[in-house]
C-alpha positions as CSV (number, residue, x, y, z in Angstrom):
1,M,38.6,8.4,40.1
2,A,36.8,10.8,42.4
3,D,38.8,14.0,43.0
4,R,38.9,13.6,46.8
5,L,40.0,10.0,46.6
6,T,42.8,11.0,44.2
7,Q,44.0,13.7,46.6
8,R,44.1,11.2,49.5
9,A,46.1,8.8,47.3
10,R,48.6,11.4,46.3
11,R,49.3,12.3,49.9
12,L,50.1,8.6,50.7
13,R,53.6,7.9,52.2
14,L,52.8,4.7,54.2
15,A,50.3,2.0,53.1
16,I,49.3,-0.2,56.1
17,F,47.5,-3.6,55.6
18,D,45.8,-5.9,57.9
19,V,46.7,-9.5,57.0
20,D,44.0,-12.0,57.7
21,G,41.1,-11.2,55.4
22,V,43.1,-8.6,53.5
23,M,46.4,-10.1,52.4
24,T,44.7,-13.5,52.7
25,D,41.1,-14.6,52.3
26,G,40.9,-15.1,56.0
27,T,41.1,-18.9,55.9
28,L,43.5,-20.6,58.4
29,W,44.8,-24.0,57.6
30,F,46.2,-26.0,60.4
31,G,48.9,-28.6,59.7
32,P,49.2,-31.9,61.6
33,R,51.5,-30.4,64.2
34,G,49.3,-27.3,64.7
35,E,51.2,-25.1,62.4
36,V,49.2,-22.4,60.7
37,M,49.4,-22.0,56.9
38,K,48.0,-19.1,54.9
39,A,47.7,-18.5,51.2
40,F,48.9,-15.1,49.7
41,N,48.0,-13.8,46.3
42,I,50.9,-13.2,44.0
43,L,49.3,-10.2,42.3
44,D,48.8,-8.5,45.7
45,G,52.5,-9.1,46.4
46,H,53.5,-7.5,43.1
47,G,51.3,-4.5,43.8
48,L,53.1,-4.0,47.1
49,K,56.5,-4.1,45.2
50,L,55.1,-1.5,42.8
51,L,54.1,0.8,45.7
52,Q,57.6,0.5,47.2
53,K,59.2,1.3,43.8
54,A,57.0,4.4,43.7
55,G,58.5,5.5,47.1
56,I,55.6,4.5,49.4
57,D,56.5,2.5,52.5
58,T,54.5,-0.6,53.3
59,A,53.5,-2.1,56.6
60,F,51.6,-5.1,58.0
61,L,49.6,-4.5,61.2
62,S,48.0,-7.8,62.3
63,G,46.2,-8.9,65.4
64,R,47.5,-12.4,65.1
65,K,51.1,-13.6,65.0
66,S,52.2,-16.0,62.3
67,A,55.5,-17.3,61.0
68,A,53.9,-17.4,57.5
69,V,53.3,-13.7,57.7
70,A,56.8,-13.0,58.8
71,H,58.1,-15.1,55.9
72,R,55.9,-13.3,53.3
73,A,56.9,-9.9,54.7
74,R,60.6,-10.7,54.3
75,E,59.9,-11.9,50.7
76,L,58.2,-8.6,49.9
77,A,60.6,-6.4,51.8
78,I,57.8,-4.9,53.9
79,A,59.4,-2.1,55.8
80,H,57.3,-2.5,59.0
81,V,55.8,-5.7,60.3
82,I,53.8,-5.6,63.5
83,Q,52.0,-8.8,64.6
84,G,50.2,-10.0,67.7
85,T,48.5,-6.8,68.6
86,G,45.3,-8.5,69.6
87,E,42.1,-6.6,69.2
88,N,43.5,-3.1,70.0
89,K,45.9,-2.1,67.1
90,V,46.0,1.6,68.0
91,P,49.0,1.7,70.3
92,Q,51.1,-0.1,67.8
93,F,49.8,2.1,65.0
94,E,50.9,5.2,66.9
95,R,54.4,3.7,67.4
96,L,54.5,2.9,63.7
97,L,53.7,6.5,62.8
98,S,56.5,7.8,65.0
99,K,59.0,5.2,63.7
100,A,58.1,5.9,60.1
101,G,58.1,9.7,60.6
102,V,54.7,10.2,58.9
103,S,51.4,11.7,60.0
104,A,48.2,9.7,60.1
105,E,46.9,11.8,57.2
106,E,49.8,10.4,55.1
107,C,48.8,6.8,55.8
108,S,46.3,4.4,54.4
109,F,44.9,1.4,56.2
110,M,43.2,-1.5,54.5
111,G,41.0,-3.7,56.7
112,D,38.1,-6.1,56.8
113,D,36.7,-6.4,60.3
114,I,35.6,-4.3,63.3
115,Q,39.0,-4.5,65.1
116,D,40.4,-2.5,62.1
117,L,38.0,0.4,62.6
118,A,39.9,2.4,65.2
119,V,43.1,2.5,63.1
120,M,41.2,3.0,59.8
121,K,39.4,6.1,61.2
122,R,42.7,7.7,62.1
123,C,44.1,7.4,58.5
124,G,44.0,9.8,55.6
125,L,42.9,7.0,53.3
126,R,40.6,4.3,54.6
127,V,40.1,1.2,52.4
128,A,37.9,-1.9,52.9
129,V,38.0,-5.1,51.0
130,A,34.8,-6.1,49.1
131,N,34.0,-8.8,51.7
132,A,34.6,-6.6,54.7
133,V,31.9,-6.3,57.4
134,G,29.4,-3.5,56.8
135,A,30.8,-1.1,59.5
136,V,34.2,-1.3,57.8
137,K,32.8,-0.6,54.4
138,D,30.8,2.3,55.8
139,A,34.0,3.9,57.2
140,A,36.0,3.4,54.1
141,H,36.9,6.1,51.5
142,Y,37.2,3.2,49.0
143,V,35.8,-0.3,48.9
144,T,37.6,-2.7,46.5
145,K,35.7,-4.8,44.0
146,A,38.0,-7.8,44.8
147,H,37.8,-9.8,48.0
148,G,40.6,-10.0,50.5
149,G,43.3,-12.4,49.4
150,R,41.8,-12.3,45.9
151,G,43.4,-9.2,44.4
152,A,42.0,-6.5,46.6
153,V,45.5,-5.3,47.6
154,R,46.6,-5.1,44.0
155,E,43.5,-3.2,43.1
156,F,44.2,-0.7,45.8
157,C,47.9,-0.4,44.8
158,D,46.9,0.2,41.2
159,L,44.5,2.9,42.3
160,V,47.2,4.7,44.2
161,L,49.7,4.4,41.3
162,R,47.1,5.8,38.9
163,A,46.4,8.7,41.2
164,R,50.1,9.4,41.4
165,E,50.4,8.9,37.6
166,K,53.1,6.2,38.0
């Protein structure tokens, strides 16, 4: 692992994740009554639990609002769940930093699309999934080999844990 990336990972106190396209593959399924269903990867969830066990807080920061996300967050004991931000996630990100008592340099953000860039660029560790748009990959310190919803979150969690020798 590159020395600079290792340093960024060792500083991490709060790992923040976009949901659609990161925790999921970005596909939305609509049920007969209009309910939205999403598929989450079990390995990604276990990676989040490992981060928590290592003392790193976790957060979801999503532009969309979904009962499925709230349910998954409860299952994983995600410390901070912010949904329905719309395109501009920065105000909620700033509130999250204050609430969590961390600096932006102590945060990571994992995203996939242009609405994630403003938050990503504020964080000490910027991560893009393999299938992110080009601008997000260009802004990232690390681009996963796995796609969103297909183990990218777990790959990142493992990277952080290796950097911290956990």
